[in-house]
Structure formats: C-alpha cells, structure tokens
Backbone as CSV, one residue per row, in Angstrom:
resi,resn,N_x,N_y,N_z,CA_x,CA_y,CA_z,C_x,C_y,C_z
1,MET,39.052,94.384,-6.500,38.209,93.420,-7.214,39.088,92.294,-7.771
2,PRO,38.717,91.031,-7.540,39.537,89.920,-8.025,39.529,89.857,-9.555
3,ASN,40.696,89.626,-10.138,40.796,89.538,-11.583,40.586,88.089,-12.050
4,PHE,40.642,87.905,-13.360,40.388,86.586,-13.940,41.416,85.571,-13.473
5,GLN,42.677,85.980,-13.353,43.736,85.070,-12.926,43.484,84.565,-11.511
6,HIS,43.037,85.468,-10.648,42.757,85.087,-9.262,41.597,84.085,-9.197
7,ILE,40.530,84.372,-9.968,39.381,83.469,-9.993,39.783,82.103,-10.519
8,TYR,40.623,82.102,-11.558,41.093,80.848,-12.138,41.884,80.029,-11.123
9,GLU,42.754,80.679,-10.380,43.576,79.984,-9.391,42.715,79.406,-8.273
10,VAL,41.713,80.182,-7.858,40.823,79.694,-6.806,40.056,78.463,-7.278
11,LEU,39.498,78.542,-8.504,38.754,77.415,-9.038,39.651,76.201,-9.253
12,ARG,40.879,76.418,-9.731,41.791,75.317,-9.973,42.166,74.621,-8.669
13,THR,42.416,75.417,-7.647,42.769,74.849,-6.346,41.613,74.046,-5.756
14,GLU,40.399,74.621,-5.879,39.226,73.938,-5.332,38.940,72.647,-6.089
15,MET,39.022,72.714,-7.424,38.737,71.519,-8.219,39.790,70.439,-7.989
16,THR,41.042,70.847,-7.821,42.099,69.872,-7.553,41.838,69.153,-6.236
17,SER,41.407,69.915,-5.245,41.112,69.333,-3.945,39.920,68.385,-4.030
18,VAL,38.876,68.797,-4.743,37.668,67.985,-4.857,37.948,66.706,-5.615
19,VAL,38.618,66.841,-6.766,38.894,65.676,-7.591,39.855,64.727,-6.899
20,GLY,40.861,65.296,-6.231,41.887,64.453,-5.634,41.489,63.783,-4.341
21,VAL,40.590,64.402,-3.568,40.256,63.874,-2.241,38.763,63.584,-2.087
22,SER,37.950,64.618,-2.199,36.535,64.480,-1.864,35.808,63.481,-2.758
23,ILE,35.967,63.631,-4.089,35.256,62.736,-4.994,35.732,61.296,-4.825
24,THR,37.038,61.126,-4.642,37.570,59.776,-4.437,36.946,59.128,-3.209
25,ARG,36.836,59.890,-2.136,36.266,59.338,-0.901,34.779,59.058,-1.041
26,LEU,34.065,59.932,-1.721,32.633,59.715,-1.901,32.363,58.496,-2.784
27,VAL,33.167,58.329,-3.828,32.999,57.159,-4.699,33.295,55.873,-3.934
28,LEU,34.362,55.879,-3.129,34.691,54.699,-2.335,33.585,54.402,-1.325
29,ALA,33.033,55.449,-0.711,31.933,55.253,0.235,30.717,54.644,-0.471
30,ALA,30.443,55.090,-1.699,29.323,54.541,-2.462,29.556,53.065,-2.779
31,ILE,30.798,52.706,-3.110,31.111,51.311,-3.435,30.956,50.414,-2.209
32,LEU,31.549,50.840,-1.090,31.495,50.016,0.126,30.066,49.912,0.667
33,GLY,29.373,51.043,0.721,27.982,51.012,1.177,27.098,50.220,0.229
34,GLY,27.408,50.311,-1.077,26.635,49.554,-2.063,26.821,48.061,-1.933
35,LEU,28.036,47.615,-1.587,28.284,46.184,-1.413,27.451,45.617,-0.269
36,ILE,27.427,46.350,0.845,26.615,45.898,1.981,25.135,45.970,1.630
37,GLY,24.736,47.045,0.972,23.342,47.193,0.586,22.885,46.141,-0.407
38,LEU,23.797,45.711,-1.283,23.447,44.676,-2.257,23.149,43.353,-1.565
39,GLU,23.938,43.024,-0.548,23.674,41.801,0.213,22.311,41.879,0.891
40,ARG,21.985,43.045,1.438,20.689,43.235,2.079,19.556,43.182,1.057
41,GLU,19.793,43.739,-0.128,18.771,43.760,-1.171,18.484,42.350,-1.683
42,LEU,19.532,41.559,-1.849,19.364,40.189,-2.346,18.573,39.327,-1.369
43,LYS,18.627,39.678,-0.081,17.865,38.954,0.935,16.523,39.623,1.227
44,HIS,16.172,40.631,0.415,14.875,41.308,0.509,14.644,41.930,1.886
45,ARG,15.688,42.580,2.412,15.556,43.254,3.697,14.997,44.659,3.500
46,PRO,14.382,45.246,4.554,13.779,46.579,4.414,14.768,47.656,3.966
47,ALA,15.971,47.662,4.554,17.004,48.624,4.157,17.924,47.939,3.159
48,GLY,17.754,48.271,1.883,18.490,47.581,0.840,19.630,48.378,0.257
49,LEU,19.792,48.263,-1.050,20.935,48.845,-1.751,21.003,50.356,-1.605
50,ARG,19.940,51.045,-1.979,19.981,52.511,-1.973,20.101,53.079,-0.563
51,THR,19.394,52.464,0.383,19.439,52.980,1.757,20.848,52.920,2.326
52,ASN,21.489,51.762,2.228,22.842,51.615,2.761,23.848,52.462,1.999
53,LEU,23.679,52.550,0.678,24.592,53.376,-0.124,24.474,54.845,0.270
54,PHE,23.246,55.340,0.387,23.045,56.747,0.738,23.571,57.069,2.131
55,ILE,23.353,56.161,3.071,23.831,56.414,4.431,25.348,56.454,4.460
56,CYS,25.998,55.544,3.719,27.456,55.523,3.696,28.007,56.783,3.036
57,VAL,27.441,57.176,1.898,27.889,58.390,1.207,27.588,59.627,2.058
58,GLY,26.395,59.656,2.665,26.045,60.807,3.494,26.965,60.963,4.685
59,SER,27.314,59.859,5.328,28.234,59.923,6.468,29.615,60.417,6.026
60,ALA,30.072,59.927,4.866,31.358,60.399,4.350,31.299,61.881,4.012
61,MET,30.180,62.304,3.431,30.027,63.712,3.054,30.011,64.621,4.278
62,PHE,29.286,64.237,5.293,29.227,65.055,6.506,30.591,65.110,7.200
63,THR,31.333,64.003,7.152,32.668,63.997,7.748,33.597,64.940,6.994
64,LEU,33.494,64.937,5.668,34.288,65.862,4.857,33.904,67.310,5.140
65,LEU,32.607,67.573,5.187,32.139,68.937,5.456,32.564,69.419,6.838
66,SER,32.521,68.510,7.796,32.894,68.877,9.159,34.313,69.417,9.213
67,ASP,35.206,68.765,8.469,36.606,69.195,8.463,36.809,70.433,7.598
68,ASP,36.226,70.430,6.405,36.436,71.551,5.477,35.843,72.854,5.996
69,LEU,34.629,72.785,6.550,34.007,74.004,7.066,34.729,74.531,8.298
70,ALA,35.274,73.624,9.096,36.039,74.066,10.268,37.309,74.792,9.842
71,LYS,37.935,74.319,8.780,39.135,74.999,8.275,38.787,76.371,7.705
72,ALA,37.639,76.447,7.019,37.268,77.701,6.366,36.788,78.750,7.362
73,TYR,36.104,78.317,8.409,35.502,79.273,9.344,36.024,79.136,10.773
74,THR,37.112,78.419,10.948,37.775,78.279,12.247,36.796,77.760,13.315
75,GLY,36.354,76.532,13.114,35.443,75.939,14.079,35.928,74.579,14.533
76,ASP,35.041,73.844,15.191,35.353,72.506,15.675,35.325,71.528,14.509
77,HIS,36.415,70.812,14.287,36.527,69.909,13.142,35.611,68.682,13.261
78,THR,35.110,68.399,14.430,34.265,67.207,14.611,32.816,67.554,14.926
79,ARG,32.437,68.806,14.830,31.098,69.213,15.252,30.011,68.551,14.407
80,ILE,30.130,68.657,13.080,29.107,68.067,12.212,29.177,66.543,12.257
81,ALA,30.390,66.004,12.201,30.552,64.541,12.200,29.967,63.913,13.459
82,ALA,30.044,64.633,14.573,29.544,64.081,15.835,28.031,63.894,15.823
83,GLN,27.344,64.632,14.951,25.885,64.521,14.903,25.412,63.363,14.030
84,ILE,26.334,62.682,13.352,25.946,61.549,12.515,25.400,60.415,13.377
85,ILE,26.034,60.168,14.509,25.652,59.035,15.356,24.215,59.148,15.855
86,PRO,23.797,60.269,16.481,22.387,60.350,16.883,21.432,60.350,15.689
87,GLY,21.873,60.885,14.549,21.024,60.875,13.357,20.761,59.468,12.860
88,ILE,21.808,58.650,12.820,21.642,57.268,12.391,20.845,56.480,13.435
89,GLY,21.037,56.818,14.706,20.245,56.166,15.752,18.759,56.417,15.567
90,PHE,18.413,57.619,15.119,17.003,57.948,14.870,16.458,57.119,13.718
91,ILE,17.238,56.970,12.641,16.802,56.153,11.498,16.693,54.686,11.905
92,GLY,17.690,54.202,12.658,17.672,52.814,13.088,16.489,52.496,13.981
93,ALA,16.147,53.437,14.860,15.002,53.209,15.749,13.711,53.069,14.957
94,GLY,13.627,53.775,13.827,12.432,53.681,12.991,12.294,52.348,12.289
95,SER,13.386,51.586,12.192,13.341,50.291,11.508,13.062,49.134,12.465
96,ILE,12.995,49.408,13.769,12.746,48.370,14.763,11.254,48.311,15.065
97,ILE,10.699,47.120,14.998,9.271,46.912,15.226,9.090,45.875,16.315
98,HIS,8.216,46.170,17.260,7.862,45.195,18.291,6.616,44.476,17.819
99,ALA,6.797,43.256,17.349,5.683,42.490,16.787,4.936,41.782,17.903
100,GLU,4.115,40.822,17.487,3.282,40.125,18.456,4.131,39.359,19.462
101,GLY,3.603,39.248,20.678,4.331,38.537,21.731,5.595,39.289,22.119
102,GLU,6.676,38.525,22.254,7.952,39.125,22.625,8.880,39.252,21.425
103,LEU,8.358,39.050,20.218,9.180,39.091,19.016,9.494,40.527,18.642
104,VAL,10.772,40.849,18.538,11.229,42.167,18.118,12.002,41.992,16.822
105,ILE,11.619,42.725,15.788,12.268,42.596,14.490,12.892,43.925,14.081
106,GLY,13.865,43.853,13.199,14.516,45.050,12.687,15.817,45.399,13.377
107,LEU,16.215,44.621,14.387,17.439,44.936,15.108,18.671,44.788,14.218
108,THR,18.692,43.736,13.394,19.825,43.547,12.489,19.883,44.668,11.467
109,THR,18.735,45.096,10.964,18.685,46.207,10.014,19.218,47.484,10.644
110,ALA,18.786,47.775,11.865,19.247,48.976,12.560,20.751,48.919,12.827
111,ALA,21.235,47.747,13.247,22.664,47.603,13.521,23.489,47.729,12.242
112,THR,22.960,47.211,11.126,23.668,47.326,9.854,23.780,48.781,9.431
113,LEU,22.702,49.541,9.571,22.744,50.965,9.235,23.768,51.693,10.101
114,PHE,23.850,51.307,11.354,24.791,51.947,12.284,26.243,51.728,11.848
115,VAL,26.584,50.482,11.500,27.965,50.202,11.118,28.270,50.735,9.714
116,VAL,27.262,50.791,8.840,27.473,51.376,7.507,27.814,52.853,7.639
117,ALA,27.160,53.530,8.570,27.492,54.937,8.815,28.929,55.084,9.304
118,SER,29.393,54.158,10.130,30.777,54.225,10.604,31.762,53.987,9.468
119,VAL,31.392,53.126,8.514,32.234,52.909,7.338,32.342,54.199,6.532
120,GLY,31.210,54.886,6.353,31.221,56.153,5.641,32.066,57.203,6.336
121,MET,31.995,57.250,7.657,32.811,58.208,8.414,34.298,57.887,8.266
122,ALA,34.624,56.594,8.275,36.022,56.190,8.110,36.550,56.601,6.744
123,VAL,35.731,56.410,5.702,36.138,56.826,4.357,36.276,58.338,4.293
124,GLY,35.323,59.051,4.862,35.386,60.511,4.865,36.598,61.041,5.604
125,GLY,37.060,60.287,6.594,38.245,60.692,7.343,39.541,60.219,6.731
126,GLY,39.459,59.536,5.583,40.672,59.090,4.901,41.202,57.753,5.366
127,LEU,40.444,57.026,6.176,40.884,55.709,6.665,40.395,54.622,5.706
128,TYR,40.983,54.587,4.529,40.505,53.686,3.472,40.655,52.216,3.847
129,LEU,41.805,51.841,4.382,42.046,50.444,4.718,41.110,49.981,5.825
130,THR,40.917,50.836,6.824,40.007,50.500,7.917,38.578,50.312,7.402
131,ALA,38.132,51.213,6.536,36.775,51.133,5.993,36.589,49.883,5.136
132,THR,37.591,49.552,4.344,37.500,48.372,3.482,37.474,47.094,4.309
133,PHE,38.342,47.027,5.311,38.362,45.844,6.180,37.045,45.699,6.927
134,ALA,36.495,46.814,7.416,35.219,46.767,8.137,34.102,46.282,7.222
135,THR,34.109,46.710,5.961,33.091,46.274,5.008,33.164,44.774,4.784
136,LEU,34.370,44.256,4.583,34.540,42.818,4.389,34.095,42.038,5.624
137,LEU,34.405,42.567,6.800,34.001,41.912,8.044,32.482,41.900,8.194
138,ILE,31.837,43.007,7.844,30.380,43.092,7.921,29.724,42.090,6.972
139,LEU,30.229,42.029,5.737,29.689,41.085,4.758,29.876,39.644,5.221
140,LEU,31.040,39.369,5.803,31.314,38.024,6.297,30.320,37.632,7.389
141,CYS,30.065,38.559,8.297,29.123,38.286,9.385,27.702,38.099,8.859
142,LEU,27.286,38.949,7.919,25.930,38.852,7.382,25.717,37.557,6.609
143,LEU,26.735,37.129,5.871,26.598,35.944,5.032,26.698,34.649,5.826
144,ILE,27.660,34.596,6.748,27.946,33.344,7.439,27.129,33.189,8.724
145,LEU,27.089,34.231,9.534,26.403,34.105,10.817,24.906,33.882,10.651
146,GLY,24.297,34.543,9.647,22.870,34.353,9.426,22.532,32.913,9.094
147,GLN,23.339,32.299,8.213,23.108,30.902,7.869,23.377,29.981,9.052
148,SER,24.387,30.304,9.831,24.714,29.478,10.994,23.594,29.507,12.024
149,GLU,22.999,30.674,12.225,21.893,30.778,13.174,20.723,29.900,12.752
150,GLN,20.435,29.896,11.448,19.328,29.086,10.965,19.634,27.594,11.080
151,GLN,20.850,27.200,10.694,21.211,25.786,10.713,21.292,25.232,12.125
152,LEU,21.786,26.042,13.062,21.916,25.585,14.441,20.628,25.769,15.244
153,GLY,19.646,26.402,14.643,18.375,26.591,15.334,18.463,27.562,16.495
154,LEU,19.272,28.613,16.342,19.453,29.570,17.433,18.450,30.716,17.377
155,LYS,17.789,30.860,16.252,16.956,32.044,16.054,15.490,31.665,15.898
156,LEU,14.626,32.391,16.598,13.186,32.184,16.511,12.636,33.017,15.362
157,SER,11.896,32.387,14.468,11.311,33.097,13.334,9.858,32.676,13.162
158,THR,9.060,33.577,12.600,7.642,33.312,12.383,7.388,33.061,10.906
159,TYR,6.817,31.894,10.594,6.512,31.516,9.220,5.000,31.461,9.010
160,ILE,4.605,31.711,7.772,3.189,31.603,7.394,2.966,30.262,6.709
161,TYR,1.914,29.566,7.107,1.546,28.292,6.491,0.142,28.389,5.921
162,GLU,-0.067,27.649,4.846,-1.413,27.545,4.274,-1.769,26.072,4.130
163,VAL,-2.898,25.697,4.682,-3.356,24.307,4.616,-4.792,24.293,4.108
164,THR,-5.188,23.164,3.552,-6.566,22.986,3.089,-7.126,21.692,3.667
165,GLY,-8.443,21.681,3.871,-9.096,20.510,4.449,-10.591,20.582,4.292
166,PRO,-11.296,19.595,4.839,-12.753,19.522,4.644,-13.534,20.610,5.392
167,SER,-13.069,20.981,6.592,-13.778,21.997,7.376,-12.795,22.727,8.278
168,ILE,-13.191,23.912,8.712,-12.302,24.717,9.549,-12.089,24.061,10.903
169,GLU,-13.109,23.366,11.428,-12.977,22.703,12.725,-11.959,21.568,12.649
170,GLU,-12.045,20.760,11.603,-11.119,19.634,11.468,-9.691,20.132,11.212
171,ILE,-9.571,21.180,10.407,-8.241,21.731,10.124,-7.610,22.274,11.393
172,THR,-8.379,23.041,12.160,-7.856,23.643,13.388,-7.411,22.581,14.378
173,THR,-8.228,21.551,14.544,-7.883,20.468,15.470,-6.609,19.751,15.039
174,GLU,-6.480,19.500,13.746,-5.316,18.783,13.234,-4.044,19.638,13.340
175,VAL,-4.166,20.900,13.023,-2.993,21.795,13.115,-2.526,21.901,14.558
176,ASN,-3.447,22.068,15.484,-3.078,22.156,16.899,-2.427,20.861,17.383
177,ARG,-2.914,19.739,16.886,-2.331,18.443,17.278,-0.899,18.300,16.768
178,LEU,-0.656,18.759,15.549,0.664,18.593,14.940,1.690,19.600,15.457
179,THR,1.227,20.730,15.940,2.155,21.729,16.489,2.394,21.556,17.984
180,GLU,1.620,20.694,18.623,1.780,20.486,20.064,3.149,19.923,20.447
181,PRO,3.741,18.987,19.677,5.060,18.443,20.068,6.154,19.497,20.185
182,ILE,6.058,20.597,19.455,7.086,21.653,19.554,6.614,22.788,20.458
183,HIS,5.458,22.567,21.121,4.869,23.584,22.004,4.565,24.876,21.240
184,GLY,4.166,24.710,19.982,3.851,25.875,19.158,2.388,26.261,19.261
185,ILE,2.127,27.569,19.196,0.766,28.087,19.219,0.576,28.949,17.970
186,VAL,-0.425,28.593,17.162,-0.656,29.321,15.918,-1.272,30.681,16.230
187,ASP,-1.023,31.635,15.310,-1.504,33.000,15.515,-1.989,33.559,14.181
188,ASN,-2.798,34.615,14.258,-3.312,35.306,13.064,-3.913,34.320,12.064
189,VAL,-4.871,33.546,12.536,-5.517,32.540,11.689,-6.535,33.207,10.768
190,ARG,-6.455,32.857,9.477,-7.398,33.366,8.477,-7.904,32.179,7.658
191,SER,-9.172,32.201,7.309,-9.733,31.072,6.554,-10.662,31.581,5.462
192,ALA,-10.802,30.748,4.431,-11.707,31.060,3.320,-12.239,29.754,2.765
193,ALA,-13.546,29.695,2.547,-14.187,28.478,2.055,-14.354,28.539,0.542
194,THR,-14.106,27.414,-0.114,-14.346,27.272,-1.546,-15.306,26.102,-1.761
195,LYS,-15.654,25.819,-3.015,-16.551,24.716,-3.307,-15.910,23.365,-2.998
196,GLN,-14.590,23.289,-3.148,-13.886,22.022,-2.953,-13.453,21.791,-1.510
197,HIS,-12.986,22.847,-0.830,-12.432,22.687,0.518,-12.369,24.035,1.229
198,VAL,-11.748,24.013,2.404,-11.533,25.236,3.183,-10.035,25.513,3.239
199,ARG,-9.663,26.753,2.938,-8.265,27.177,3.022,-8.044,27.923,4.333
200,MET,-6.947,27.606,5.006,-6.620,28.303,6.245,-5.150,28.699,6.241
201,GLN,-4.887,29.949,6.554,-3.524,30.446,6.720,-3.308,30.802,8.184
202,PHE,-2.104,30.517,8.665,-1.780,30.847,10.052,-0.283,31.112,10.177
203,GLU,0.084,31.791,11.248,1.485,32.088,11.532,1.950,31.251,12.717
204,LEU,3.206,30.813,12.655,3.741,29.964,13.720,5.167,30.396,14.048
205,PRO,5.412,30.893,15.267,6.794,31.203,15.675,7.501,29.939,16.163
206,ALA,8.673,29.675,15.626,9.433,28.480,16.013,10.850,28.594,15.480
207,ARG,11.694,27.646,15.862,13.057,27.596,15.354,13.080,26.832,14.035
208,ALA,14.188,26.946,13.316,14.263,26.400,11.953,13.967,24.906,11.920
209,ARG,14.575,24.151,12.823,14.348,22.704,12.805,12.902,22.357,13.156
210,ASP,12.273,23.163,14.017,10.868,22.922,14.358,9.955,23.224,13.172
211,HIS,10.302,24.252,12.388,9.515,24.553,11.193,9.570,23.391,10.212
212,ASP,10.743,22.810,10.048,10.882,21.656,9.149,10.037,20.486,9.637
213,GLN,10.046,20.272,10.951,9.274,19.168,11.531,7.776,19.385,11.346
214,VAL,7.320,20.617,11.579,5.890,20.916,11.455,5.440,20.791,10.005
215,LEU,6.228,21.340,9.073,5.837,21.268,7.664,5.744,19.810,7.188
216,HIS,6.693,18.999,7.607,6.662,17.580,7.227,5.422,16.893,7.805
217,ALA,5.101,17.203,9.057,3.928,16.593,9.691,2.635,17.045,9.015
218,LEU,2.562,18.333,8.649,1.367,18.841,7.976,1.177,18.176,6.617
219,GLN,2.268,17.983,5.891,2.172,17.378,4.559,1.859,15.889,4.620
220,GLN,2.202,15.233,5.734,1.934,13.804,5.881,0.568,13.519,6.501
221,SER,-0.129,14.574,6.915,-1.414,14.394,7.588,-2.454,13.806,6.638
222,THR,-3.276,12.908,7.178,-4.354,12.311,6.392,-5.624,13.160,6.436
223,VAL,-5.679,14.094,7.352,-6.844,14.986,7.467,-6.726,16.151,6.495
224,LEU,-5.528,16.715,6.383,-5.300,17.863,5.512,-5.093,17.408,4.072
225,GLU,-5.639,18.155,3.152,-5.491,17.847,1.729,-4.155,18.341,1.176
226,SER,-3.700,19.510,1.661,-2.418,20.072,1.215,-1.873,20.989,2.299
227,ALA,-0.567,21.202,2.265,0.083,22.091,3.239,1.350,22.644,2.611
228,VAL,1.504,23.970,2.676,2.704,24.617,2.132,3.151,25.713,3.099
229,SER,4.441,26.030,3.046,4.992,27.147,3.811,5.138,28.337,2.875
230,LEU,4.617,29.490,3.294,4.669,30.703,2.472,5.854,31.589,2.834
231,GLY,6.711,31.101,3.720,7.913,31.859,4.047,7.784,32.663,5.327
232,PRO,8.855,33.357,5.705,8.844,34.136,6.958,7.991,35.369,6.879
233,VAL,7.444,35.754,8.025,6.621,36.954,8.099,7.482,38.195,8.020
234,HIS,8.535,38.229,8.848,9.428,39.386,8.899,10.860,38.908,8.733
235,PRO,11.375,38.805,7.496,12.763,38.374,7.320,13.720,39.385,7.907
236,GLU,14.701,38.934,8.664,15.704,39.783,9.319,17.045,39.515,8.698
C-alpha cells in the first residue's frame, strides 16, 4: 500500500509537470487563439472570440493528451492529435453556406478555424515560436488582405438596400434602370406601403466599386425619395 510520502511525491511530480509545461502551453494557446478570435469578433464574423479560443485551446489540449497518454500506456504518440484535423474539418464544413446563385459564404471562417487548430497543435507540441509567428501572419492576412480585396474590387459581396418612392412600380423600374450599367440584378425584394410612400428593400450582388456607384445613383435619383445601404448580407 502506498504511504503518504509516495503519494506526496507522485502529486508533486505531476503538479510540477502540469504547472511547468501543460498550463503554460494551454495559456499561450488561449492567448494566440483569442487574438485571432478578437479580430473575427470585431468584424462580427460567425466564429468569433470564444470559438477560436476554444478551438486553439482544445487542439493544444488534445496534442498534450496524445503524447502524455502514449507515454503512460505505451501507445502511438500521434493517435489523438491526428484526429484533430478531421474534427476541425467537420466544424469548418458546418460554417460554409451555399447561398443564392453561385455565392458561397463561410470559406474564410472555415479556413480560419483550420489554421487556428494548427496553431493550437503547434503550442501543444512545444513549438512556441512557430505558433506565435503563425498567429501574427494570420492576423496580418486577415487585416490587410480583406481590405485590399474590397479596395481593389476583387470580391463579390451582396448588400441590402432600402429605398422609398411613390409606388412599387415606379421604384422597381427606377432601381432596375440604375443597376443596369453594372449588369446587376436585384434579389429578395420586399416592400411595405405607408401613408407617405412605399418602402422597398432588395439585395444586390456586386463588387465594392459597383456598390458605391449604385448607392450614389440611387441617392441622386429624382424618382426615389430616399436610398440607404443597410450593409452586407453575409459578412466574410
């Protein structure tokens, strides 16, 4: 039967290992995953702070368990860690939506979750410098490339517009006339009549510069009383 001294030594050894290695890696994984998640949260993306943080910590935890359990029970050191990739693929697939037409959304969210999991695995494996550099690179790409795509007009996005006018027929004719130069076709049209005018909301897929052109044309129209952009339908 183990005595008190033996139990104390076992607990001391385990706590030293946890405090010195495991907790440090889990905290670092939470910080790195949280930084990426914070950027996503500030842009109001579906997978935000908690999602990215949990995935990064979970990947680090599974990587640690994969090694520790293999040492304790003489197994494959990469068995558990190897299952992280298909697991994250399953979560990422759930974030991808095929919207109307040929528009597919959620790919950036799925890809971000995938690389966040790799950051967690790197931290769990003790590759601190690699994980930190990867996090900085991911943040750089999310911050700079997203803005560049919008400014250069490389990305197609769907925006919601709301306009008001005397009648639904006149509004529809005017909107179609103003969107024709960019070859745009409005979708998901909704209207509501009030005592003063008719309100109509519609969605329009186009590039950033085309959205600016359409909004300016709608606001300058003599047929429409008012026109505003309500923002993107599915921010990526």
